[in-house]
C-alpha positions as CSV (number, residue, x, y, z in Angstrom):
1,M,-60.2,-26.1,-13.8
2,K,-62.0,-22.9,-12.5
3,P,-61.6,-19.7,-14.5
4,R,-60.1,-17.9,-11.5
5,V,-57.5,-20.6,-11.1
6,L,-56.7,-20.5,-14.8
7,F,-56.3,-16.7,-14.7
8,R,-53.9,-16.9,-11.7
9,L,-51.9,-19.7,-13.5
10,S,-51.7,-17.6,-16.6
11,L,-50.3,-14.7,-14.6
12,I,-47.7,-16.9,-13.0
13,L,-46.6,-18.3,-16.3
14,A,-46.5,-14.9,-17.9
15,S,-44.3,-13.6,-15.0
16,L,-42.0,-16.7,-15.3
17,A,-41.7,-16.2,-19.1
18,Q,-40.8,-12.6,-18.6
19,S,-38.2,-13.5,-15.9
20,L,-36.6,-16.1,-18.1
21,A,-36.5,-13.8,-21.1
22,S,-34.8,-11.1,-18.9
23,T,-32.3,-13.6,-17.6
24,A,-31.5,-14.9,-21.1
25,S,-30.7,-11.4,-22.3
26,Q,-28.4,-10.5,-19.3
27,P,-24.7,-10.9,-20.3
28,N,-22.2,-12.8,-18.2
29,I,-19.5,-10.5,-16.9
30,V,-15.9,-11.3,-16.3
31,I,-13.2,-8.9,-15.0
32,F,-9.5,-10.0,-15.3
33,Y,-7.6,-7.6,-13.0
34,A,-3.8,-7.8,-13.3
35,D,-1.5,-6.7,-10.5
36,D,1.4,-4.3,-11.0
37,L,1.3,-4.7,-14.8
38,G,2.9,-1.8,-16.5
39,W,1.2,0.1,-19.4
40,G,4.0,-0.8,-21.7
41,E,3.6,-4.6,-21.4
42,L,1.4,-6.8,-23.5
43,G,1.9,-7.5,-27.2
44,C,-1.2,-5.5,-28.1
45,Q,0.2,-2.3,-26.4
46,G,3.0,-2.3,-29.0
47,F,6.0,-1.4,-26.8
48,T,7.7,-4.6,-25.7
49,K,8.1,-7.8,-27.7
50,D,10.0,-10.1,-25.4
51,I,6.9,-11.6,-23.7
52,P,4.1,-13.0,-26.0
53,T,0.6,-12.5,-24.7
54,P,-1.6,-14.1,-27.3
55,H,-4.7,-14.7,-25.2
56,I,-4.8,-11.2,-23.8
57,D,-4.1,-9.8,-27.2
58,S,-7.0,-11.7,-28.6
59,L,-9.3,-9.7,-26.3
60,A,-8.0,-6.5,-28.0
61,K,-8.4,-8.1,-31.4
62,N,-12.0,-9.0,-30.7
63,G,-12.8,-5.9,-28.7
64,L,-11.6,-2.4,-27.9
65,R,-8.2,-1.3,-26.4
66,F,-8.3,1.9,-24.4
67,T,-5.2,4.0,-25.0
68,N,-6.2,6.3,-22.2
69,G,-7.4,3.8,-19.6
70,Y,-6.9,4.9,-16.0
71,V,-7.4,3.6,-12.5
72,A,-8.5,5.9,-9.7
73,A,-5.6,5.1,-7.4
74,T,-2.0,4.3,-8.0
75,Y,-1.7,1.1,-6.0
76,C,-3.4,-2.1,-5.0
77,S,-6.2,-1.8,-2.4
78,P,-7.5,1.7,-3.3
79,S,-7.6,0.7,-6.9
80,R,-9.8,-2.4,-6.1
81,A,-12.0,-0.2,-3.9
82,G,-12.6,2.1,-6.8
83,L,-13.3,-0.7,-9.2
84,L,-15.9,-2.5,-7.1
85,T,-17.7,0.6,-6.0
86,G,-17.6,2.9,-9.0
87,R,-16.5,5.7,-6.8
88,Y,-13.3,7.5,-6.1
89,P,-11.8,5.6,-3.2
90,T,-10.8,8.8,-1.5
91,R,-14.5,9.7,-1.2
92,F,-14.8,7.1,1.6
93,G,-11.3,7.3,3.0
94,H,-9.7,4.4,1.1
95,E,-6.6,6.3,0.1
96,F,-3.9,3.8,1.2
97,N,-3.2,0.1,1.4
98,S,-3.2,0.4,5.2
99,V,-6.9,0.9,5.1
100,A,-7.4,-2.7,4.0
101,N,-5.6,-3.9,7.1
102,A,-7.1,-1.4,9.5
103,V,-10.8,-1.3,8.6
104,G,-11.3,-2.8,5.2
105,L,-13.8,-1.6,2.6
106,R,-16.1,0.6,4.5
107,S,-19.4,-1.1,5.3
108,D,-21.5,1.6,3.7
109,Q,-20.0,1.0,0.3
110,T,-21.9,-1.4,-1.9
111,T,-19.9,-3.6,-4.3
112,L,-20.6,-4.5,-7.9
113,A,-21.2,-8.1,-6.8
114,T,-23.9,-7.0,-4.4
115,R,-25.6,-4.9,-7.0
116,L,-25.4,-7.8,-9.6
117,K,-26.8,-10.3,-7.1
118,A,-29.8,-8.1,-6.8
119,L,-30.3,-8.5,-10.6
120,G,-30.2,-12.3,-10.3
121,Y,-26.5,-13.0,-10.9
122,A,-24.3,-15.7,-9.5
123,T,-21.1,-14.1,-8.3
124,A,-17.6,-15.3,-7.5
125,A,-14.2,-13.8,-6.7
126,V,-11.2,-15.8,-7.6
127,G,-7.8,-14.3,-6.7
128,K,-6.4,-11.5,-4.6
129,W,-9.0,-9.7,-2.5
130,H,-7.0,-6.9,-0.6
131,L,-10.1,-5.1,0.7
132,G,-10.0,-6.3,4.3
133,S,-9.2,-9.6,6.0
134,Q,-11.7,-9.0,8.8
135,P,-14.5,-11.6,8.7
136,E,-17.2,-9.0,7.9
137,N,-15.1,-7.7,4.9
138,R,-14.3,-11.0,3.2
139,P,-15.8,-11.5,-0.3
140,T,-18.7,-13.7,0.8
141,R,-19.9,-10.9,3.1
142,R,-19.5,-8.3,0.3
143,G,-21.7,-9.8,-2.4
144,F,-19.8,-12.8,-3.7
145,D,-21.4,-16.3,-3.5
146,E,-18.0,-17.9,-3.5
147,F,-14.4,-16.9,-2.9
148,Y,-11.2,-18.8,-3.8
149,G,-8.0,-16.9,-3.2
150,T,-6.0,-14.8,-0.8
151,L,-7.0,-11.9,1.4
152,N,-3.8,-9.9,0.8
153,N,-0.5,-10.1,-1.1
154,T,1.0,-13.5,-1.0
155,P,3.7,-15.8,-2.4
156,F,2.6,-17.7,-5.6
157,F,3.6,-21.1,-4.2
158,R,1.8,-22.2,-1.1
159,P,0.0,-18.8,-0.7
160,T,-0.7,-17.3,2.7
161,G,-4.1,-15.9,3.8
162,F,-5.8,-18.4,1.5
163,I,-9.6,-19.2,1.6
164,D,-11.7,-21.7,-0.3
165,S,-15.2,-20.8,0.7
166,R,-16.5,-24.2,-0.5
167,L,-14.7,-25.5,2.5
168,S,-14.7,-22.6,5.0
169,N,-14.7,-18.8,5.2
170,D,-11.7,-19.1,7.5
171,V,-8.0,-19.0,6.4
172,Q,-6.6,-22.4,5.4
173,A,-3.1,-23.6,5.1
174,V,-2.0,-24.6,1.6
175,T,0.4,-27.5,1.9
176,D,0.7,-28.7,-1.7
177,P,4.2,-27.7,-2.8
178,D,3.1,-27.6,-6.5
179,F,0.2,-25.2,-5.8
180,Y,0.7,-22.1,-8.0
181,T,-1.9,-19.4,-7.6
182,T,-2.2,-18.4,-11.2
183,D,-2.8,-21.9,-12.4
184,A,-5.1,-22.7,-9.5
185,Y,-7.2,-19.6,-10.1
186,A,-7.8,-20.6,-13.7
187,E,-8.8,-24.1,-12.7
188,R,-11.3,-22.9,-10.1
189,A,-12.7,-20.2,-12.5
190,V,-13.3,-22.8,-15.2
191,D,-15.0,-25.1,-12.7
192,W,-17.2,-22.3,-11.3
193,I,-18.3,-21.1,-14.7
194,G,-19.3,-24.7,-15.6
195,K,-21.4,-25.0,-12.5
196,N,-23.2,-21.7,-13.2
197,K,-23.5,-21.8,-17.0
198,D,-27.3,-21.9,-17.0
199,K,-27.8,-18.5,-15.2
200,P,-26.2,-15.0,-15.6
201,W,-22.9,-14.9,-13.8
202,F,-20.2,-12.4,-12.7
203,L,-16.7,-13.6,-12.3
204,Y,-14.1,-11.3,-10.7
205,L,-10.6,-12.7,-11.3
206,P,-8.0,-10.4,-9.7
207,F,-4.6,-12.2,-10.3
208,N,-1.7,-11.6,-7.9
209,A,0.5,-11.7,-11.1
210,Q,2.5,-9.6,-11.8
211,H,3.1,-8.5,-8.2
212,A,6.3,-9.4,-6.3
213,P,7.6,-11.8,-5.2
214,L,8.7,-13.0,-8.6
215,Q,8.0,-16.7,-8.7
216,A,7.1,-19.1,-11.5
217,P,7.1,-22.8,-12.3
218,K,9.8,-24.2,-14.6
219,K,7.2,-25.0,-17.3
220,Y,6.8,-21.2,-17.8
221,L,10.5,-20.3,-17.3
222,E,11.5,-22.8,-20.0
223,R,9.7,-20.7,-22.5
224,F,12.2,-17.8,-22.1
225,P,15.7,-19.3,-22.4
226,K,17.0,-16.1,-24.2
227,I,16.1,-13.8,-21.4
228,T,19.2,-13.7,-19.3
229,D,18.2,-11.2,-16.6
230,E,16.8,-13.3,-13.7
231,K,14.1,-10.8,-12.7
232,R,12.9,-10.3,-16.3
233,Q,12.8,-14.0,-17.0
234,L,10.7,-14.6,-13.8
235,F,8.5,-11.7,-14.8
236,A,8.1,-13.2,-18.3
237,A,7.3,-16.6,-16.9
238,M,4.6,-15.2,-14.6
239,M,3.1,-13.2,-17.5
240,A,3.0,-16.4,-19.6
241,G,1.2,-18.1,-16.7
242,M,-1.4,-15.3,-16.5
243,D,-1.9,-15.2,-20.2
244,D,-2.4,-19.0,-20.3
245,A,-4.9,-18.7,-17.4
246,I,-6.9,-16.1,-19.3
247,G,-6.8,-18.4,-22.3
248,R,-8.2,-21.3,-20.3
249,V,-11.0,-19.2,-18.9
250,M,-11.9,-17.8,-22.3
251,G,-11.6,-21.2,-23.9
252,S,-14.1,-22.6,-21.4
253,I,-16.5,-19.7,-22.1
254,R,-16.3,-20.4,-25.8
255,E,-16.8,-24.2,-25.4
256,L,-19.9,-23.5,-23.4
257,G,-21.2,-21.3,-26.2
258,L,-21.3,-18.2,-23.9
259,E,-18.7,-15.9,-25.5
260,E,-21.3,-13.9,-27.6
261,N,-23.2,-13.1,-24.4
262,T,-20.2,-12.3,-22.1
263,L,-18.8,-8.8,-21.4
264,V,-15.0,-9.3,-20.8
265,L,-12.8,-6.7,-19.2
266,F,-9.0,-6.8,-18.8
267,I,-7.5,-4.1,-16.6
268,A,-4.4,-3.6,-14.5
269,D,-4.7,-2.3,-11.0
270,N,-1.9,0.3,-11.4
271,G,1.3,0.9,-13.3
272,G,4.4,-1.2,-13.0
273,P,7.0,-0.9,-10.3
274,T,9.9,-1.2,-12.8
275,A,12.8,-1.3,-10.4
276,S,11.5,-4.2,-8.3
277,T,9.9,-6.4,-11.0
278,T,11.0,-5.1,-14.4
279,S,7.4,-4.2,-15.4
280,K,7.6,-1.6,-18.1
281,N,5.5,1.5,-18.5
282,G,6.5,2.2,-22.1
283,P,7.0,5.9,-22.8
284,L,5.2,7.0,-19.6
285,R,7.0,8.8,-16.8
286,G,6.7,7.4,-13.3
287,F,5.7,4.1,-11.8
288,K,3.4,2.5,-9.4
289,M,2.7,4.8,-6.4
290,T,3.3,8.0,-8.3
291,T,0.8,10.3,-9.9
292,F,2.8,10.8,-13.2
293,E,1.2,8.8,-16.0
294,G,3.1,5.6,-15.2
295,G,1.1,5.3,-11.9
296,P,-2.5,5.5,-12.9
297,R,-2.5,4.8,-16.7
298,V,-2.9,1.1,-17.3
299,P,-3.7,-1.6,-19.9
300,Y,-7.5,-1.6,-20.3
301,I,-9.4,-3.8,-22.8
302,A,-13.1,-4.5,-23.3
303,Q,-14.7,-7.3,-25.4
304,W,-18.4,-8.0,-26.0
305,K,-18.9,-9.6,-29.3
306,G,-21.6,-8.0,-31.4
307,K,-21.9,-5.1,-28.9
308,I,-18.5,-3.5,-28.7
309,P,-16.6,-2.8,-32.0
310,A,-13.8,-5.2,-32.6
311,G,-10.1,-4.6,-33.3
312,K,-10.2,-0.9,-32.7
313,T,-8.8,1.6,-30.1
314,Y,-10.7,4.1,-28.0
315,D,-8.6,7.2,-27.3
316,L,-10.7,9.3,-24.9
317,P,-10.0,8.9,-21.2
318,V,-11.9,6.2,-19.3
319,M,-11.4,4.9,-15.7
320,N,-11.9,1.7,-13.8
321,L,-14.7,3.5,-12.0
322,D,-16.7,3.1,-15.2
323,V,-16.9,-0.7,-14.9
324,L,-19.7,-0.7,-12.3
325,P,-22.2,1.5,-14.1
326,T,-21.4,-0.2,-17.4
327,A,-21.9,-3.7,-16.0
328,I,-25.1,-2.7,-14.2
329,A,-26.6,-1.1,-17.3
330,A,-25.6,-4.1,-19.4
331,A,-27.3,-6.4,-16.9
332,G,-30.6,-4.5,-17.2
333,G,-30.2,-2.5,-14.1
334,K,-30.2,1.3,-13.7
335,P,-27.5,3.1,-11.8
336,E,-29.2,5.4,-9.3
337,A,-28.3,8.9,-8.5
338,S,-28.3,7.9,-4.8
339,W,-25.4,5.6,-5.5
340,Q,-23.2,8.8,-6.0
341,L,-21.1,7.1,-8.7
342,D,-18.1,8.8,-10.3
343,G,-18.0,6.3,-13.2
344,V,-20.3,6.3,-16.2
345,D,-21.9,3.7,-18.5
346,L,-19.4,3.4,-21.3
347,M,-21.5,1.5,-23.8
348,P,-23.1,4.6,-25.5
349,Y,-19.6,6.0,-26.0
350,L,-18.1,2.8,-27.3
351,T,-20.9,2.2,-29.8
352,G,-20.7,5.8,-31.1
353,A,-24.2,6.7,-29.8
354,N,-22.5,9.4,-27.7
355,T,-19.4,11.1,-29.2
356,A,-18.6,13.3,-26.2
357,R,-15.9,12.6,-23.7
358,P,-16.9,10.1,-21.0
359,H,-15.0,12.3,-18.5
360,Q,-14.0,15.9,-19.0
361,T,-12.0,15.8,-15.8
362,L,-10.2,13.1,-13.8
363,Y,-8.7,13.4,-10.3
364,W,-6.1,11.6,-8.2
365,R,-5.0,12.0,-4.6
366,F,-2.4,9.9,-2.9
367,G,-1.1,11.6,0.2
368,P,1.0,14.6,-0.8
369,Q,1.0,13.4,-4.4
370,W,-1.9,14.4,-6.6
371,A,-3.1,15.1,-10.2
372,I,-5.9,16.4,-12.3
373,R,-6.5,15.8,-16.0
374,D,-8.9,18.2,-17.6
375,G,-9.3,17.5,-21.3
376,D,-5.7,16.8,-22.4
377,M,-4.1,19.2,-19.8
378,K,-2.7,17.6,-16.7
379,L,-1.5,19.3,-13.5
380,V,0.5,17.0,-11.3
381,V,2.6,16.9,-8.1
382,S,4.4,13.6,-7.9
383,K,7.4,11.8,-6.4
384,G,10.2,12.2,-8.8
385,G,9.1,15.6,-9.9
386,S,10.0,19.2,-8.9
387,G,7.8,19.2,-5.8
388,R,5.6,22.0,-7.2
389,P,2.6,21.7,-9.7
390,E,3.8,20.7,-13.2
391,L,1.6,21.2,-16.3
392,Y,1.6,18.9,-19.3
393,N,-0.3,18.6,-22.5
394,L,-0.8,14.8,-22.8
395,A,-2.0,15.1,-26.4
396,T,1.5,16.1,-27.5
397,D,3.6,15.0,-24.5
398,I,2.6,11.6,-23.2
399,G,5.9,11.2,-21.4
400,E,5.4,14.4,-19.4
401,S,8.7,15.8,-20.4
402,K,7.9,19.5,-21.1
403,D,6.6,21.3,-18.1
404,L,4.4,24.2,-19.3
405,A,3.6,25.7,-15.9
406,A,5.9,28.7,-16.2
407,G,4.4,29.7,-19.5
408,Q,0.7,29.1,-18.6
409,P,0.2,30.4,-15.0
410,E,-3.5,31.0,-15.5
411,K,-4.1,27.4,-16.5
412,V,-2.1,26.2,-13.5
413,K,-4.3,28.4,-11.3
414,E,-7.5,27.1,-12.9
415,L,-6.6,23.4,-12.6
416,Q,-5.3,23.9,-9.0
417,A,-8.6,25.5,-8.0
418,M,-10.5,22.6,-9.6
419,W,-8.4,20.0,-7.8
420,D,-8.6,21.9,-4.5
421,K,-12.5,21.9,-4.7
422,W,-12.6,18.2,-5.5
423,S,-10.1,17.3,-2.8
424,A,-12.1,19.2,-0.2
425,E,-15.0,16.9,-1.0
426,Q,-13.0,13.7,-0.2
427,A,-12.9,12.0,3.1
428,P,-9.8,11.9,5.3
429,P,-7.9,8.6,5.0
430,S,-9.4,5.9,7.2
431,A,-5.9,4.9,8.2
432,P,-2.5,6.6,7.8
433,D,-0.2,5.5,5.1
434,S,2.2,2.8,6.3
435,G,3.1,1.1,3.1
436,P,6.3,0.7,1.1
437,A,8.7,3.6,0.4
438,K,6.6,5.9,-1.7
439,G,7.0,5.8,-5.4
440,T,9.3,2.8,-5.5
441,G,6.9,-0.1,-5.4
442,K,9.3,-1.9,-3.1
443,K,10.0,-2.0,0.6
444,K,13.1,-0.3,2.0
445,G,16.1,-2.5,1.9
446,K,17.2,-5.1,-0.5
447,K,15.1,-8.1,-1.3
448,K,15.7,-11.0,-3.6
449,A,13.8,-11.2,-6.9
450,G,12.4,-14.6,-6.2
451,K,12.9,-18.1,-7.5
452,A,11.6,-20.7,-9.8
453,G,9.2,-23.3,-8.4
454,P,8.5,-26.9,-9.3
């Protein structure tokens, strides 16, 4: 063989070896995103004991539980927009659920899936999308190789707006009366991981549990004979189904020998709407669709064996916006300034390499409701409050029960000015709010809790 040919061959082999080495070092990434799960639920949170969640709790045991974990919006679609872009959703007009129906996730916003694909990842979304049902906004057009789930909110049995992209990117009717979304999502996730086990992969699994309507199969309901409240029993059964689903996915990851090289995140999309579903927010004031702590503070867990300390808590505030830069950095990429991210790479903070606060200041805007947290001080205007800015020290008053505004007018003025400046930088809503009655998490008028399935 000629020397020139040998030289070229050696370069090709060296490049291939480098590529394989890079791929081997890239972690798999899975995000479990629960829907309408209150901060006070889960065994590992330590507030409620009536619903065992052993598989979710194991993530906290083998990783970190964030006691001050937040999302950038207090309900479904904007929360997802923030998670997948790493930016405050209000920056690009995604302030209300109505935006998903009207225009979807704006085309100039790049998702985590798209960014990971550029780094060689296989990508899949399995579950509830809620970022636009328009063909150009469906998951397979926004960076995901595969989508199996629903475009919006849905019943759990025979879901509506359902797509299996292996068959078509069009909506398909689900006719099987035994089809239950939570179980089906676990089955598809396990299958997809098995098909992609030899390459780095990103699985986004946004459950529609624990969102209304409250529906669950008898096999889960039968685990809670002592819960006599119909709503709470259905909620418990749904939670058992979600916990089992996470257990199935994590079991598959372990069986394939992938757990040591998989970054796992469990986050809820917003606080619980207690009145409509019984989801509990523990000692927090407020609910889904409010800017008191019960709206944006959520269960938040990260596991990455050998990389993230196990069995501990992290008490400084973090946000779902941090997921994108953390995942990109872990995958060997570099978040660019041009991306204009609001999140940060959490790994240096979680390992102790950086002991500062990941975020000095966090902001929220939801129509007339808003909040700013600077350090431990929070200024908030929320449904259920006085209608004027209220000031709380979250280090000593997690339940926002002692309004300090009258005694600290200068702090109120300072935080109001900071929030005003931030709000002026945000885009106007891409569509006006047309959702449920604000702050209740339920539509006006009475609605039945739901029913058991097969």
